[in-house]
C-alpha positions as CSV (number, residue, x, y, z in Angstrom):
1,M,141.6,241.1,110.8
2,P,143.3,243.6,113.2
3,H,142.9,241.3,116.3
4,E,144.7,238.4,114.7
5,E,148.2,240.0,115.3
6,N,147.7,240.0,119.0
7,A,145.7,236.7,119.2
8,M,146.8,234.6,122.2
9,A,144.6,231.5,122.3
10,E,141.4,229.9,121.0
11,V,138.8,228.5,123.3
12,I,137.6,225.1,122.0
13,R,135.3,222.4,123.4
14,F,136.7,220.1,126.0
15,P,136.3,216.4,125.2
16,H,134.9,215.5,128.6
17,R,132.1,218.1,128.6
18,D,128.9,217.1,126.9
19,T,127.7,220.1,124.8
20,E,125.0,219.6,122.2
21,S,125.3,223.1,120.9
22,T,127.7,224.4,118.4
23,T,131.3,225.0,119.3
24,V,132.0,228.5,120.6
25,H,135.2,230.1,119.4
26,A,136.6,233.2,121.0
27,V,139.8,235.2,120.7
28,A,141.6,237.0,123.5
29,E,143.6,240.1,122.6
30,R,146.7,241.4,124.4
31,I,146.6,245.1,125.2
32,D,150.0,246.7,124.8
33,H,149.0,250.3,124.5
34,T,149.1,251.1,128.2
35,D,150.5,254.6,127.6
36,A,147.5,255.6,125.6
37,I,145.1,254.3,128.2
38,A,147.1,256.2,130.9
39,N,146.9,259.4,128.8
40,E,143.1,259.0,128.4
41,T,142.5,258.6,132.1
42,A,144.9,261.4,133.1
43,G,143.2,264.5,134.4
44,S,139.9,262.7,134.9
45,E,138.4,261.8,138.2
46,V,137.6,258.2,138.9
47,E,134.5,257.7,141.0
48,S,133.8,254.4,142.8
49,R,130.3,253.3,143.5
50,P,129.7,252.2,147.1
51,D,127.9,249.1,146.0
52,T,130.9,248.0,143.9
53,L,133.4,248.1,146.8
54,P,134.2,244.8,148.6
55,A,132.4,244.5,151.9
56,Q,134.5,245.0,155.0
57,R,133.6,242.2,157.4
58,E,134.9,242.1,161.0
59,R,136.9,239.0,161.7
60,R,135.3,237.0,164.5
61,P,136.9,234.1,166.4
62,L,135.6,230.7,165.4
63,L,134.7,229.9,169.0
64,S,133.7,232.3,171.8
65,P,135.9,232.5,174.9
66,E,133.1,230.9,177.0
67,L,132.8,228.0,174.6
68,K,136.6,227.6,174.5
69,E,136.7,227.4,178.3
70,K,133.9,224.9,178.4
71,A,135.6,222.7,175.8
72,K,138.8,222.9,177.8
73,T,137.1,221.9,181.0
74,A,135.3,219.0,179.2
75,G,138.6,217.9,177.7
76,Q,140.3,217.9,181.1
77,N,137.4,215.9,182.7
78,T,137.5,213.4,179.8
79,V,141.2,212.9,180.3
80,R,140.8,212.5,184.0
81,V,138.0,209.9,183.7
82,T,140.0,208.0,181.1
83,K,143.0,207.9,183.4
84,R,140.9,206.9,186.4
85,H,139.4,203.9,184.6
86,A,142.7,202.9,183.1
87,F,144.3,202.9,186.5
88,I,141.4,200.8,187.8
89,V,141.9,198.2,185.0
90,A,145.7,198.2,185.6
91,K,145.2,197.6,189.4
92,G,142.8,194.8,188.6
93,M,145.3,193.2,186.2
94,E,148.0,193.4,188.8
95,S,145.7,192.0,191.5
96,A,144.8,189.0,189.2
97,R,148.4,188.5,188.3
98,Q,149.5,188.4,192.0
99,Q,146.7,186.0,192.8
100,R,147.6,183.6,190.0
101,K,151.3,183.9,191.0
102,A,150.5,183.2,194.7
103,E,148.3,180.2,193.8
104,K,150.8,178.8,191.3
105,K,153.8,179.1,193.6
106,Q,152.0,178.4,196.8
107,A,153.2,181.6,198.4
108,D,151.1,181.3,201.5
109,L,152.3,177.7,202.3
110,K,155.9,178.7,201.6
111,T,155.6,181.6,204.0
112,A,154.0,179.4,206.7
113,R,156.8,176.8,206.2
114,A,159.5,179.5,206.5
115,A,157.9,180.8,209.7
116,A,157.7,177.3,211.2
117,A,161.3,176.6,210.2
118,S,162.5,179.8,211.9
119,A,160.5,178.9,215.0
120,G,162.0,175.4,215.1
121,D,158.7,173.6,214.6
122,Y,159.9,170.9,212.1
123,A,156.8,168.8,212.5
124,T,154.8,171.6,211.1
125,V,157.4,172.1,208.3
126,K,157.0,168.4,207.4
127,E,153.3,168.6,207.4
128,I,153.2,171.8,205.2
129,S,155.7,170.2,202.8
130,A,153.5,167.1,202.4
131,R,150.5,169.4,201.8
132,M,152.4,171.3,199.1
133,S,153.3,168.1,197.3
134,A,149.7,166.9,197.6
135,D,148.4,170.1,196.2
136,K,150.7,169.8,193.2
137,L,149.5,166.2,192.6
138,S,145.9,167.4,193.1
139,A,146.4,170.0,190.4
140,I,147.7,167.3,188.0
141,E,144.8,165.0,188.8
142,T,142.3,167.9,188.3
143,A,143.7,168.7,184.8
144,K,143.6,165.0,183.9
145,A,140.0,164.7,185.2
146,R,139.0,167.7,183.1
147,L,140.4,166.1,179.9
148,D,138.6,162.9,180.7
149,L,135.4,164.7,181.3
150,C,135.6,166.5,178.0
151,W,136.3,163.2,176.2
152,E,133.3,161.5,177.9
153,M,131.0,164.4,177.0
154,V,132.1,164.2,173.3
155,K,131.5,160.4,173.3
156,K,128.1,160.7,174.9
157,A,127.0,163.4,172.6
158,A,128.1,161.3,169.6
159,V,126.2,158.3,170.9
160,A,123.1,160.4,171.6
161,I,123.2,161.8,168.1
162,C,123.5,158.4,166.5
163,V,120.7,157.0,168.6
164,I,118.4,159.9,167.8
165,V,119.1,159.7,164.1
166,G,118.6,155.9,164.1
167,I,115.3,156.2,165.9
168,A,114.2,158.9,163.5
169,V,115.1,156.8,160.4
170,V,113.2,153.7,161.8
171,V,110.2,155.8,162.7
172,G,110.3,157.3,159.2
173,L,110.3,153.9,157.6
174,I,107.3,152.8,159.6
175,N,105.4,156.1,159.1
176,G,106.0,155.8,155.3
177,M,103.8,152.7,155.2
178,G,100.7,154.3,156.5
179,D,101.4,158.1,157.1
180,W,100.1,157.8,160.6
181,L,102.3,160.7,161.8
182,G,102.0,162.8,158.7
183,Q,103.2,162.7,155.2
184,W,106.9,162.0,155.8
185,N,109.2,159.0,155.7
186,A,112.8,158.0,156.1
187,L,114.0,159.9,153.1
188,D,112.7,163.1,154.6
189,V,114.6,162.4,157.8
190,L,117.8,161.8,155.8
191,Y,117.1,165.0,153.8
192,L,116.8,167.0,157.0
193,L,120.0,165.4,158.4
194,G,121.8,166.3,155.2
195,M,120.6,169.9,155.4
196,V,121.9,170.2,159.0
197,I,125.2,168.8,158.0
198,T,125.4,171.1,154.9
199,G,124.5,174.1,157.1
200,L,127.2,173.3,159.5
201,F,129.7,172.9,156.7
202,R,128.5,176.2,155.1
203,A,129.0,178.0,158.5
204,V,132.5,176.6,158.9
205,Q,133.3,177.6,155.3
206,W,132.0,181.1,155.7
207,S,133.9,181.5,158.9
208,V,137.1,180.4,157.3
209,L,136.6,182.7,154.3
210,N,135.7,185.7,156.5
211,W,138.3,185.2,159.2
212,S,139.5,188.8,158.8
213,I,136.1,190.0,160.1
214,L,135.3,187.3,162.6
215,G,138.8,187.2,164.1
216,P,139.0,190.8,165.2
217,A,135.4,190.8,166.3
218,A,136.0,187.7,168.5
219,M,139.2,189.2,169.9
220,M,137.5,192.5,170.7
221,T,134.6,190.6,172.4
222,V,137.0,188.5,174.5
223,T,139.1,191.5,175.3
224,A,136.1,193.5,176.4
225,L,134.9,190.7,178.6
226,W,138.5,190.3,180.1
227,L,138.8,194.1,180.7
228,S,135.4,194.1,182.4
229,R,136.6,191.3,184.7
230,R,139.8,193.2,185.5
231,W,137.8,196.4,186.0
232,R,135.6,194.7,188.6
233,D,138.8,193.3,190.3
234,G,140.2,196.8,190.4
235,K,137.0,198.3,191.9
236,K,137.2,195.8,194.7
237,L,140.5,197.2,195.8
238,G,138.8,200.6,196.7
239,E,139.7,204.2,196.1
240,Q,142.9,204.0,198.1
241,A,144.5,202.0,195.4
242,L,144.3,205.0,193.0
243,P,146.4,208.1,192.9
244,A,145.1,210.9,195.1
245,N,144.2,213.1,192.1
246,L,142.1,210.3,190.4
247,R,140.0,209.3,193.4
248,R,136.3,209.9,193.5
249,G,135.6,213.5,194.5
250,A,139.1,214.7,193.9
251,S,139.7,217.4,191.4
252,A,142.4,217.6,188.7
253,T,145.8,218.4,190.2
254,E,147.1,220.3,187.1
255,F,146.1,223.9,187.8
256,P,146.1,226.0,184.6
257,F,149.0,228.3,184.4
258,D,148.2,230.8,181.7
259,E,147.7,234.6,181.4
260,N,144.1,234.6,182.7
261,A,144.8,232.2,185.6
262,L,147.9,234.2,186.7
263,V,146.1,237.5,186.6
264,A,143.1,236.1,188.5
265,A,145.4,234.6,191.2
266,L,147.3,238.0,191.6
267,A,144.0,239.9,191.8
268,H,142.9,237.9,194.9
269,I,145.9,238.0,197.2
270,G,144.7,240.9,199.3
271,V,146.5,243.8,197.5
272,P,143.8,246.4,196.7
273,A,145.9,248.1,193.9
274,L,146.2,244.8,192.1
275,N,142.5,244.0,192.4
276,A,141.5,247.5,191.2
277,A,144.0,247.3,188.3
278,S,142.7,243.9,187.1
279,K,139.1,245.3,187.1
280,D,140.3,248.2,184.9
281,G,141.8,245.7,182.3
282,W,145.3,245.3,183.6
283,P,147.6,243.8,182.2
284,N,146.0,243.8,178.7
285,R,145.6,247.5,178.3
286,E,147.6,249.2,175.6
287,T,149.3,251.5,178.1
288,D,150.4,248.7,180.4
289,N,153.1,246.9,178.5
290,A,153.0,244.4,181.4
291,W,154.0,241.1,180.0
292,V,157.8,240.8,179.9
293,E,157.6,237.0,179.6
294,F,154.3,235.1,179.0
295,P,153.8,232.0,181.1
296,H,155.9,229.2,179.6
297,K,157.5,225.9,180.5
298,D,160.9,226.3,182.2
299,G,162.6,223.1,183.1
300,N,160.6,221.3,185.7
301,G,158.2,224.2,186.3
302,M,156.4,227.2,184.8
303,A,157.8,230.7,184.7
304,A,156.5,234.2,183.9
305,S,157.6,237.8,184.2
306,L,155.0,240.5,184.8
307,R,155.3,244.3,185.3
308,M,153.3,245.3,188.4
309,P,150.9,248.2,188.3
310,M,151.1,251.4,190.4
311,N,151.1,250.9,194.2
312,A,151.7,247.2,193.9
313,P,155.5,246.7,194.4
314,V,157.1,243.2,194.3
315,E,157.6,243.3,198.1
316,K,153.9,243.3,198.7
317,I,153.5,240.3,196.4
318,Q,156.2,238.5,198.3
319,K,154.4,239.0,201.6
320,A,151.3,237.5,200.1
321,K,153.1,234.4,198.9
322,V,150.9,232.0,200.8
323,S,147.7,233.3,199.3
324,L,149.3,233.4,195.8
325,A,150.5,229.8,196.2
326,H,147.0,228.8,197.2
327,N,145.5,230.6,194.2
328,L,147.9,228.9,191.8
329,G,147.3,225.4,193.2
330,C,150.8,224.8,194.7
331,L,152.6,224.8,198.0
332,P,154.4,227.9,199.2
333,A,157.6,225.9,199.0
334,E,157.0,225.3,195.3
335,L,156.6,229.0,194.4
336,W,159.3,231.6,193.9
337,L,158.7,235.4,193.7
338,N,161.8,237.5,192.9
339,K,162.3,241.1,191.8
340,N,163.9,241.4,188.4
341,D,167.5,242.5,188.4
342,D,167.0,244.9,185.5
343,D,163.6,246.3,186.2
344,P,162.4,246.7,189.9
345,Q,158.8,246.8,188.7
346,V,158.9,243.3,187.2
347,L,158.0,240.2,189.1
348,D,159.8,237.1,188.2
349,L,157.5,234.2,189.1
350,F,158.4,230.5,189.0
351,R,156.1,227.7,190.0
352,L,157.6,224.3,190.4
353,D,155.8,221.2,189.2
354,R,154.0,219.4,192.0
355,G,156.0,216.7,193.7
356,E,159.4,217.8,192.3
357,L,160.8,218.7,195.7
358,R,160.2,215.2,197.1
359,K,161.7,213.3,194.2
360,P,164.9,211.3,195.0
361,A,168.0,213.5,194.7
362,P,170.4,212.5,191.8
363,A,173.6,210.7,192.3
364,H,176.6,212.7,193.4
365,P,178.7,213.9,190.5
366,L,181.9,212.6,192.1
367,L,180.4,209.2,192.8
368,H,182.3,207.3,190.1
369,G,185.0,209.8,189.0
370,G,185.9,213.4,188.6
371,E,188.2,215.9,190.3
372,A,187.8,217.6,193.7
373,D,189.4,221.0,194.2
374,Y,188.9,223.0,197.4
375,F,189.6,226.3,195.6
376,K,187.0,225.6,192.9
377,G,184.2,224.3,195.2
378,F,182.4,221.0,195.5
379,P,179.0,219.9,194.2
380,V,176.5,219.9,197.1
381,G,173.1,219.5,195.4
382,V,170.7,220.5,192.7
383,S,168.5,223.6,192.3
384,P,164.7,223.2,191.9
385,R,165.2,223.5,188.2
386,G,167.6,220.5,188.2
387,T,170.9,222.4,187.7
388,E,173.9,221.4,189.7
389,I,174.9,223.6,192.6
390,T,178.5,224.1,193.6
391,G,179.3,224.9,197.2
392,Y,182.4,227.1,197.2
393,T,184.6,226.6,200.3
394,F,187.5,229.0,199.7
395,E,186.9,232.3,201.5
396,R,183.5,231.0,202.5
397,N,181.8,229.8,205.8
398,Y,178.7,227.8,206.3
399,V,175.8,227.7,208.8
400,A,173.2,224.9,208.5
401,S,170.1,224.7,210.7
402,G,167.0,222.6,210.9
403,T,165.0,220.3,213.1
404,M,166.0,216.7,213.8
405,G,165.6,214.6,210.7
406,S,165.6,217.5,208.2
407,G,168.8,216.5,206.5
408,K,171.2,219.2,207.6
409,S,174.0,216.7,208.2
410,T,173.7,215.6,204.6
411,L,174.9,219.0,203.4
412,V,178.0,218.7,205.6
413,L,178.6,215.1,204.4
414,N,178.5,216.4,200.8
415,L,181.1,219.0,201.5
416,V,183.5,217.0,203.7
417,G,183.0,213.9,201.5
418,A,184.1,215.8,198.4
419,A,186.8,217.6,200.3
420,A,188.3,214.3,201.4
421,L,189.1,213.5,197.8
422,D,191.4,216.6,197.6
423,P,194.8,215.5,198.9
424,L,195.6,219.0,200.2
425,V,192.6,219.4,202.5
426,D,192.7,218.6,206.2
427,I,189.3,218.0,207.9
428,D,188.5,218.4,211.6
429,V,185.1,217.4,212.9
430,F,183.6,218.0,216.4
431,V,180.2,216.5,217.0
432,F,178.7,217.3,220.4
433,A,176.3,214.4,220.3
434,D,176.4,210.6,220.1
435,N,175.3,209.8,216.5
436,A,176.6,207.9,213.5
437,D,176.2,210.6,210.8
438,Y,179.9,210.8,210.2
439,D,180.9,207.2,210.7
440,P,181.4,206.5,207.0
441,L,184.0,209.3,206.7
442,R,185.8,208.8,210.0
443,P,188.9,207.2,208.4
444,V,189.7,210.4,206.4
445,F,189.3,212.9,209.2
446,N,192.4,214.4,210.6
447,R,190.6,214.9,213.9
448,F,187.3,213.6,215.1
449,V,185.7,214.3,218.5
450,M,182.3,213.0,219.4
451,G,180.2,213.4,222.5
452,D,178.6,216.2,224.5
453,T,181.0,216.5,227.4
454,E,182.8,219.5,228.9
455,D,186.2,217.9,228.0
456,N,185.2,217.7,224.3
457,V,184.0,221.3,224.4
458,A,187.2,222.4,226.0
459,A,189.2,220.4,223.4
460,C,187.3,222.2,220.6
461,Q,188.0,225.6,222.2
462,D,191.7,224.8,222.5
463,H,191.7,223.7,218.8
464,I,190.1,226.9,217.7
465,A,192.6,228.9,219.8
466,D,195.5,227.0,218.2
467,L,194.1,227.6,214.7
468,H,193.7,231.3,215.6
469,A,197.3,231.5,216.6
470,D,198.3,229.7,213.5
471,L,196.8,232.5,211.4
472,A,199.9,234.6,212.2
473,K,202.1,231.9,210.8
474,R,200.0,231.6,207.7
475,G,200.2,235.4,207.2
476,K,204.0,235.4,207.4
477,L,204.1,232.6,204.8
478,L,201.9,234.7,202.5
479,Q,204.2,237.6,203.0
480,K,207.2,235.4,202.3
481,H,205.7,234.4,198.9
482,G,204.3,237.9,198.2
483,A,200.7,236.6,197.9
484,R,197.5,238.2,199.1
485,K,195.7,235.0,199.7
486,V,196.2,231.2,199.6
487,S,196.1,229.5,196.2
488,R,196.4,225.8,195.3
489,E,199.9,226.2,193.9
490,L,201.0,228.0,197.1
491,A,199.4,225.4,199.4
492,A,201.2,222.7,197.4
493,K,204.6,224.3,198.1
494,E,203.9,225.3,201.7
495,P,202.4,222.6,203.9
496,G,201.7,225.3,206.5
497,L,199.1,226.8,204.1
498,R,197.1,223.6,203.5
499,P,193.4,224.2,203.4
500,R,191.4,223.1,206.4
501,I,187.7,222.5,207.0
502,V,186.5,222.7,210.6
503,V,183.0,221.3,211.3
504,I,181.3,222.0,214.6
505,D,178.0,220.0,214.7
506,E,175.5,220.6,217.5
507,C,177.3,224.0,218.0
508,Q,174.8,225.0,220.7
509,S,176.9,223.1,223.2
510,Y,179.9,225.2,222.1
511,F,178.3,228.6,222.5
512,R,176.1,228.0,225.5
513,Q,177.9,228.8,228.8
514,D,176.7,229.0,232.3
515,K,178.4,232.4,233.0
516,P,177.7,235.4,230.7
517,E,181.4,236.4,230.8
518,D,182.4,232.9,229.7
519,R,180.0,232.9,226.8
520,R,181.1,236.4,225.8
521,A,184.7,235.3,225.7
522,V,183.8,232.2,223.6
523,V,181.7,234.2,221.1
524,N,184.3,237.0,220.7
525,G,187.1,234.5,220.2
526,M,185.1,232.6,217.6
527,V,183.9,235.7,215.7
528,R,187.5,237.0,215.5
529,F,188.8,233.7,214.2
530,F,185.8,233.2,212.0
531,S,186.2,236.6,210.3
532,A,189.9,236.2,209.6
533,A,190.2,232.5,208.9
534,R,188.6,232.5,205.4
535,K,191.4,234.5,203.8
536,Y,194.0,231.9,205.0
537,G,192.2,228.9,203.6
538,I,190.2,227.8,206.7
539,T,186.5,227.1,206.3
540,C,184.2,226.8,209.3
541,I,180.9,224.9,209.2
542,F,178.4,225.3,212.1
543,V,175.4,223.0,212.4
544,T,172.6,223.3,215.0
545,P,169.0,222.3,215.3
546,V,168.1,225.2,217.5
547,P,169.1,228.5,215.9
548,S,168.9,231.3,218.4
549,D,171.1,234.0,219.7
550,Q,172.3,231.7,222.5
551,S,173.0,228.8,220.2
552,L,174.1,230.7,217.1
553,P,175.3,234.2,217.8
554,R,174.0,236.9,215.5
555,D,177.5,238.4,215.1
556,L,178.5,235.0,213.7
557,V,175.6,234.7,211.3
558,A,176.2,238.3,210.1
559,V,179.6,237.4,208.8
560,T,178.6,234.0,207.4
561,S,178.6,233.8,203.6
562,N,176.6,230.6,203.0
563,L,173.5,229.8,205.1
564,A,171.1,226.9,204.7
565,C,167.8,226.5,206.6
566,F,166.2,223.1,206.4
567,A,162.8,222.2,207.9
568,I,162.2,224.6,210.8
569,G,159.5,225.0,213.4
570,D,158.9,228.7,213.8
571,K,159.5,231.9,212.0
572,T,161.8,233.3,214.7
573,R,164.4,230.6,214.1
574,N,163.8,230.9,210.4
575,N,164.7,234.6,210.5
576,V,167.8,233.9,212.6
577,V,169.3,232.0,209.7
578,L,167.9,233.6,206.7
579,G,167.8,237.2,207.9
580,D,165.5,239.7,209.6
581,K,161.9,239.5,208.3
582,A,162.8,236.7,205.9
583,H,159.6,234.9,206.7
584,E,157.5,238.0,206.3
585,N,159.1,238.6,202.8
586,G,158.3,235.0,201.7
587,I,161.7,233.5,202.3
588,S,160.7,230.7,204.7
589,A,161.4,227.1,205.4
590,L,158.3,226.6,207.6
591,G,156.6,224.8,204.7
592,L,159.2,222.0,204.7
593,K,158.6,218.8,206.6
594,P,161.2,216.6,208.2
595,A,161.3,212.8,208.0
596,N,158.6,210.9,209.9
597,P,160.3,208.2,212.0
598,E,157.0,206.4,212.6
599,T,156.0,205.9,209.0
600,G,159.4,206.1,207.5
601,E,158.4,208.9,205.0
602,L,161.2,211.1,204.0
603,N,159.1,214.1,203.1
604,D,161.4,217.1,202.5
605,V,164.6,215.6,203.9
606,G,167.6,217.3,202.2
607,T,165.6,220.3,200.9
608,A,166.8,223.6,202.2
609,I,166.2,227.4,201.8
610,T,169.6,228.9,201.2
611,R,171.2,232.3,201.2
612,G,174.6,232.8,199.5
613,I,175.0,229.3,198.2
614,H,173.0,229.8,195.0
615,H,171.3,232.8,193.4
616,R,168.1,230.7,193.8
617,R,167.1,230.5,197.5
618,R,166.4,226.8,197.5
619,H,168.5,223.8,196.7
620,R,168.1,220.1,197.3
621,T,171.1,218.2,198.8
622,A,172.6,215.4,196.8
623,H,173.0,212.4,199.0
624,L,176.4,210.9,199.1
625,L,177.0,208.1,201.5
626,P,174.9,205.3,203.0
627,R,173.8,205.5,206.6
628,C,174.0,202.3,208.7
629,A,170.6,201.2,209.9
630,G,170.2,201.3,213.6
631,A,173.6,202.8,214.2
632,D,172.2,205.5,216.5
633,R,170.6,203.1,218.9
634,D,173.3,200.4,218.7
635,R,176.2,202.8,219.4
636,P,177.9,202.0,222.8
637,T,178.0,204.8,225.4
638,G,180.5,205.5,228.1
639,A,184.1,206.5,228.5
640,G,185.3,203.6,226.3
641,N,183.5,204.9,223.2
642,P,186.1,205.3,220.4
643,G,186.4,208.7,218.8
644,R,186.1,210.7,222.0
645,C,188.8,212.9,223.5
646,S,189.7,212.0,227.1
647,P,190.4,214.8,229.5
648,G,193.7,216.5,228.7
649,R,194.4,214.4,225.6
650,R,194.3,215.0,221.9
651,T,193.9,212.6,219.0
652,R,196.8,212.1,216.7
653,R,197.0,210.8,213.1
654,R,200.2,209.3,211.9
655,A,201.9,211.2,209.1
656,R,202.7,209.6,205.8
657,P,205.0,210.5,203.0
658,A,203.8,212.1,199.8
659,R,203.2,209.6,197.0
660,R,201.5,212.0,194.6
661,R,202.5,215.3,193.2
662,A,201.2,217.9,195.6
663,G,199.5,220.1,193.0
664,R,197.4,217.3,191.5
665,H,193.7,217.2,192.3
666,G,192.3,214.4,194.3
667,R,190.2,211.8,192.5
668,C,187.1,209.9,193.5
669,R,187.6,206.2,193.7
670,G,184.4,204.1,194.0
671,I,182.2,205.6,196.6
672,P,179.2,203.2,196.8
673,R,176.1,204.3,195.0
674,R,173.0,205.3,196.9
675,G,169.6,204.4,195.7
676,S,167.4,206.8,197.6
677,R,167.7,209.2,200.4
678,F,168.5,207.7,203.8
679,R,167.2,204.2,202.8
680,A,170.4,202.4,201.9
681,Q,171.8,200.0,204.5
682,C,175.4,198.8,204.8
683,P,177.3,196.6,207.3
684,L,179.4,198.5,209.8
685,G,182.5,196.7,208.7
686,A,182.1,197.3,205.0
687,L,182.1,201.1,205.0
688,P,183.8,202.8,202.0
689,V,187.5,203.5,202.0
690,L,188.4,206.7,200.2
691,E,191.7,206.9,198.3
692,A,193.1,210.4,198.3
693,R,196.8,210.8,199.0
694,G,198.9,213.9,199.4
695,P,201.8,215.4,201.3
696,G,201.6,215.2,205.0
697,R,203.3,216.5,208.1
698,G,202.3,216.2,211.7
699,A,198.6,216.4,210.8
700,G,198.9,214.4,207.5
701,R,196.5,212.0,205.9
702,V,195.7,208.7,207.4
703,R,196.7,205.4,205.8
704,R,194.2,203.7,203.4
705,D,194.0,200.0,202.8
706,R,193.9,199.4,199.0
707,A,193.3,195.7,199.4
708,L,190.3,196.3,201.6
709,H,189.0,198.9,199.2
710,R,189.1,196.5,196.2
711,Q,187.4,193.8,198.3
712,H,184.7,196.3,199.2
713,L,184.1,197.2,195.6
714,A,183.9,193.4,194.8
715,G,181.5,192.8,197.7
716,Q,184.0,190.7,199.7
717,A,185.0,193.2,202.4
718,R,185.2,191.8,205.9
719,P,184.6,193.7,209.1
720,R,187.9,195.2,210.3
721,A,188.6,195.5,214.0
722,R,188.8,199.1,215.1
723,R,192.1,200.0,216.5
724,P,192.3,202.2,219.6
725,E,193.3,205.7,218.8
726,R,196.7,206.8,219.8
727,R,196.8,209.8,222.1
728,L,199.3,212.3,223.2
729,R,199.4,214.0,226.5
730,R,198.3,217.5,226.6
731,R,201.0,220.2,226.8
732,H,201.1,222.0,230.1
733,R,201.0,225.7,229.6
């Protein structure tokens, strides 16, 4: 046959298929004459019938957008309800545990005994101790009585069963003689007793054989009963025991941050162009090309980049920051609106996760090791996204402002604490107030003046004048070495070019003068020195709680490179530090809260809006040293307070020889760790001793006591008596 040459396969009956008919054989042929078929179809028109074409169906989503939104809302509500009841059960468990612990360890009696002992009432102490012993014996007697009661109940039940069975057998014997009580006898009683015993045995046997079913069921029942008890205990504690977002009547704290939510929030901030564009379909129109970056997770927040429509510049969005933050469910301090560097029409938006700003700051990077270099900068904090921020000091100056308790001194402590680890750096600190902020670092300062007196202000002015005159010497040394600016290698060779940091805290006392001409002279002298000193390795840091033109001259702020504004009270003071119309443009520290001295809440202590320190305008200060509890109120006042400059006198630090190569970086040696911000306490006599040695001349480094340092690290440091500072008479000019 002609088809046998091209035969491929033969279809036969499958064994598993039941077919009663005859076997069907078929042969498939391979068609190799494709050229002939092509020639036959060439030149002819091929028509397709409409009914033979596949149907084109429009692809529809499985769920409509409304149904998706409802499902999402239902899911969020379910998660919230589950979390709420889980927290209630957890609080009930903790309450029951604390109650059992208090009853077992007799916490109330121990507290009462300790209070009586501290008051000297030893009769009450003896009485309470006797009661505690009696309670322990009573607990033992109670347990013994319970065991005895159980045994007595078992014995009585056994006796009762024996009596009842005996009576039933006797009655059955008697009734079998005359059937007075029916047709039953003693054998029937014994048969019934046997059936009961057999039933009990069968029940025990079935329970043992089906333990895999009964065991989990019993455990689930017991667990459900136990959880219900704990849930009732948790409900008794009230709503205040739950997190704020899980309390009754509170909504979910997690505000959605997706394309629809962001567009809706932007459309309702009071910008007519945005509202009109969103109604016309922006940003999802084909001609918009608006989404540069869709909303996505970025570190500890959410970020997005969006191209604004016509007549809606980024500046208008920044002015409506408060409304946009409200629409996005966050605080204004947790929202950043910046113009894109490459495209001025693009808004770069970043929303921080709720509560990130008030989390404890991380440990200082130099806490247990590392190198400190004045010319490379020191770590001063972390950005909102958790990245480390370096505060550069060479050719930089600082201004820090904020209300009392906002943490502005912490920024300075980070800078000078790290600078003290560099053996080349000299540090001068003038504090025109009586506080203990700088007490942990006083041993490493070259000069320390404290107190708001006219003599101290005059001493600071004289010191600035001397440093201003010293700039000429520094310039000649630079010319001698053919250098344009100070470097680390040059400062190591020339002690006259050693870097210096000058801190003026509460600087309003320095600039405020009774006579206008005196103030003008002070401001002009400081601005001239301030502008020229940075090139020669001198960094100035000004700190004030009242930024204004009288307390912080505008000419000084204009030439300051690094500015930090902590919690502030009004927009005028905010704009003095952060620039004109900073608050109107959304750059504001008014949303930050200082520490609350009544409740002890830290709030936003250490969080600042910055300019020049970091490309992001906010950073959180890393806390370095412990602050002595009560040091502010326990500090003595008067002329005998150590650390002050007497009239016509200056402080002097004894020089020491160089024991380390001058060019080597300072190292951090065991600064004590701090657990949380402004909460650590330390004894006044066990303050940390920093080891950082270097070359010294007339204003060299102070002597450090290694033995005391090791004792401090081992927890054996003893308070050291403070030696009176040596003084020199002031030169008569």
